[in-house]
N, C-alpha and C positions, 0 to 999 in steps of 0.2 A: 558491840553496837552502842550501848550507853554505859557510862560509868558515873557513879555518884561523885560529884565535884565538891559540894559543900552543902550545908544546911543553914537556914536562917530561923532563929527562934522568935516566938511571940508575934508571928505574922497574922494579922487580922484579915486583910484582903490583899489580893494582888492581881495585876493585869499584865498581859504578855503580848508583845509583838517582837520585832527585831531588837527593840529596847525592852526594858522591863521596869515596872513600877510596883512597889509593895509597901504595905503599911506594917508597922510594928510599933515599938515605943516611939519611933519617929517615922517620917515619910522619906522613902528612898526612890530615886529614879536612876535606873541603870547602875544600881548599887552605890550611888552617890547620895549622901544625906542632903535633903533640902532644908536649908536653914530658915529661920524665921519663927516668930511667935504666933500663937493662935491658929496654926495650921490644923485642920480637922479632917483632912483626907484629900484624895485626888483620883484622877482617872486618865487613861491614855486618850488623846484626841486623834493622833495619827502617828506615823513613824517618827515624826520630828517634833511633836509638841505634846504637852500634857496640860490638864486642867488641875490647878491646885485650889482647894476650897479653904478659905479662911473665914473667920467669924463674920466679917462684914463685907467681903467681896470675893470674887473668883479671879484667879490669875491664869493666863496662858503663858507657859514657860517653854523655851526651846531646849534642845539637847545640851546646851551649855549652861542650863539653869538660869538663863536670862529672861526676865519678864518682858513680853512683847505686847501684852494687852491686859487691861483690867476691866471687869464687869461687876456691877452691883449684884446682890443676891436675889433681886427680883427677876433676874434673867436665868433661866435654867438651860445650860448648854448641853447639846447632844452631838454625837459624832457621826450622825447621818450626813452623807455628802451627795452632791450632784456633780458628776463629771470631774471637777478639779478639787483637790484637797483643801482649798481655801474657802469653799462654799459650805456653810453649816446652817443647821436649823437651831433656833432658840425659841423657847416659849416665854412670853412676857405677860405681865399683869396676871400672874397666877393667883387664883382665888381658891382657898380651901374652905369648903362649905361645912356647916355643922354636921351634915349627914355623912361626911367622909369623902364626898365627891370632889373632883378637881375640875376647874374650868380654866382653859388657857387660850390666849390669843397667840397665833403662830406667826413668826416672822422668819424669812430666809435672809441670811446676811453673810457677808464676808468677814471672818473673824480677824483677819490680819489688818484690815482697814477699818473695821467696825461700821461699814456702810451697808445699809439695808438694800438687798437685792429685790425682795418682794415682801409686801405685808398684806397677807390675805385674810387675816383676822377672822378665822373660824373658831368656834367654841366647841371644845370636846371634853369629855370627862376622862379621857385617857391620853397620856402625854408622851407616847412613843409611836412614831409612824412605822408601819410595816412595809410600805412600798412608796417610792418617790421617784419621779423623773422631772423633766423640765416643765411639765404641764399639770400633773396630778399628784396628789398625796393621799395615801390610804391609811386610815387609823383602824385599829381593832379595839373594841370595847367589849371585853368578855366574849360573848358569842355573836357579836355583830361587827361587820366591817362596813365602813363608809368611805367613799371616794369623793374628794373635793377638787375643784378646779383651783389651781394655785393663783391664777390671775384675779379671780373675783370671789373665791370662797364658796361658790354654789355647789350643791350636792350633785354629783354625776351618777352615782349608783349606790345602792345599799344591798348587803347580803346578810341574812340572819339564819342561824341554825343552832338549836339548843344543844346539839352535841359537840359544837366546836370547843377545842381546848383553848387555853388562854394565851397561846403563843403560836408562832408559825415556824415551819422548818426551813424556810428560805424562799427565794424566788428564782425561777428558771424560765427563760424565754418569755418573760412578761407574764408568767403565771405565779400566783401566790400559793405555796404548798401548805396545807392546813391539816394537822392531825385532829382526830375526833375522839370523844370518849366512847364512841360506839365501835371501837376497834376497826377504824378505817382511816384512810388518808385521801384527801381530795385536793384538787387544784382549781383556783379561780382565775379567769382572765382578768388581769389587773386593769385593763382598759374598759371592759364592759361589765364586770361583776358576774359573768356567766360561768357556771361550773363546767369545766372541761373534762376532767378525768376523776375517777374514784377507784381506789383499790380496797377490797374488802376481804379477800380470802387468800390463804396460802395452803395449797394441798400438802397433806402428809406432815403437818406440824402439830406437835403436842397431841399425838394420837392417844385416844383414851381419856383425855382430860376434859374438863369443862370448857376449855377454850380451844378445842381441837378445830383446826382449819381457819382460825381467825388470826388477824395480825396482832401479835402481842405488843403492848406498850407503844402505840403509834407515835406518841410524843417523844420517844427516845431515839428516833432516827436522826442522822446527820446528812447534810447535803454535800455530795461530791459533784460540783458543777462541771469540772473539767471532763469527767467521765460520764456525765449525765445520769447520775445514780443517786438514790437514797440508800444509805447503808446503815445497818443496825446489828447489834449483838446483844441479845436479851436472854437471860437465863442460861441456856446451853445451846442457843441457836444463833447462827449468822444469817442475815437476810440482806439481799440486794434487790432493789426495785429499779428497773431501767425506765427512765422518764420518757424516752422517745419511742420505745417499743412496747411499753407496759408489761414486759416480762418480769417475773419474780423468781429469784434464785434463793433456795433455802438449803443450808448446810447444817447438819446435826454435829455439834462440836463435842459431844459428851465424852467420847473416847480420848480425844486430844486433851481435854481439860483434866481428865482423871490422871493422865500421865504426870501432870504438874500438881496434883492434889487439889485442884480447883473444883468446887462443886456448884458455884453459881456466879455468873457475871453480873455485876451491879448494873442497875439501870443507868444508861448513858444520857448525857445532856451536853451537846456540842463537843463531844470527845474529838481530840485531834487525830488526823490521819495523814498518810502520805500516799503516793501512788501504789505502794506495796504493802503498807501496814496500817492497822487501826490500833490505837492505844486505849487500853481498857483497864478498869480495876475490877477485882473479884474477891470473893470470900473463899478461903482455903479450909480444907478439912482440919478438924481439931486433932492435935497430937494426943496420943494415949497418955492418960494421967495428967493432962495439961489443964490447969484451972482456967485458963483463958478460953472463952467460948470458941473463938475462931481468929485466924490471922487474915489480914488483907494483903493483896499483892497488886503490883502494876505490871502489865505485860504488853508485848507487841504481838498482835495476831497478824500473820501473813495473809493478805487478801487473795493470794494466788494459790498457795498450798494449804491454807487453813491450819497451819502449824504455829505453835508458839515459838518465836525465834529469840525472845529475850524476856526475862522476868526478874523482878526485884521484890523480895519479901519484906514486909513491915512487921517487926516483931514486938515493938513497944507500944504502938498506938494504932487504933483503927482509923480508916480513912473517912468513915462516915459517907456523906454524899458529895464530898469534894471530887471534882472532875479534873483529870490531868490536863495540862496545857503545854503547848509546844511552840518554839520558835525554830529558826532554821537549824541551829546547832545545839539547842538545849531542850530538855524535857523537864517539866515542873510538876510536883505533886505536893499538896498540902494535906496534913493529917489533922485529926480532931484535937490534937494538943497544940495546934498553932505552929508546928514546925514545917517549914517549906524545904522540901528536898529538891536540889538542883542537879540534874543529870546532864553530862556533857557527851555529845556524840563523839565516838572514837573514829579517828581518821582511817583505820585499817578496814572499816566497813561503812560505806556511804549509802547503802541501800535502805537504811532505816532513818 
């Protein structure tokens, strides 16, 4: 399925799509070193461009490492887009207050021409939108969501709940999917701010424990838009929530995990998946007389058979909270020692 291709040492951060960007002692894009002085980092903008951060400005660079646009550091670029990949959101006139809050004026602009598409100048203390279309933009500030009209910046609706987590699971059919700290998942209509659905219970899960029947770790689900599902693997359980029918499937994986000496699946955050597999990290049982407390592994869980079809053991360093990432032909895993493992898909099996 996958074979270890190579490793990169001293990697601090990395981003993946069909191209790849990672930080180490230098900055690399698609394994090509980006030259230049005073480069302090970068991030992927889309499949064909990256943002390179320098001490005094930001550069947008294409796949040939050619700079196509420059911006000053008072503009914070984000990769949120509307319809076409050339429309982007930037926050300007960013103000950092003494109490730690941030105030931004928001502008929608075309980054290849640097022309403003819309300047709606709303002020918010949180600088990442969670939903956007041609007419509205929704921001989440801790446990409060606010929707604004892009054309004039007026508030369209507000929704507040003390149990909301600090991020969303995604959007589906114009609904914003929100995990809560009260072991539930709910959806909001992005146009009206009205709560549409809420999932609270999973029968026959964690029987006999203090969390029997409740959804474990709601923040750890990932959204499978194509199959209209939320999927999660937490502890020793696999869970699917069907967004259109509201049905919940729960599979106890403990026997399958024990076959591979796995005793606990790590909490997932945006873990990659395919139509047939979900990629997870887990803690393995300690070997007899082994001074190391536990080993970690990366594995592919079959979403149809609920079997482990592929596994790689990490024997020199734990993975910590690092989540695997995937592109079409590669799987990536960073360990706590800053080593990035690059796995290549094998041609003899294209199902994973």
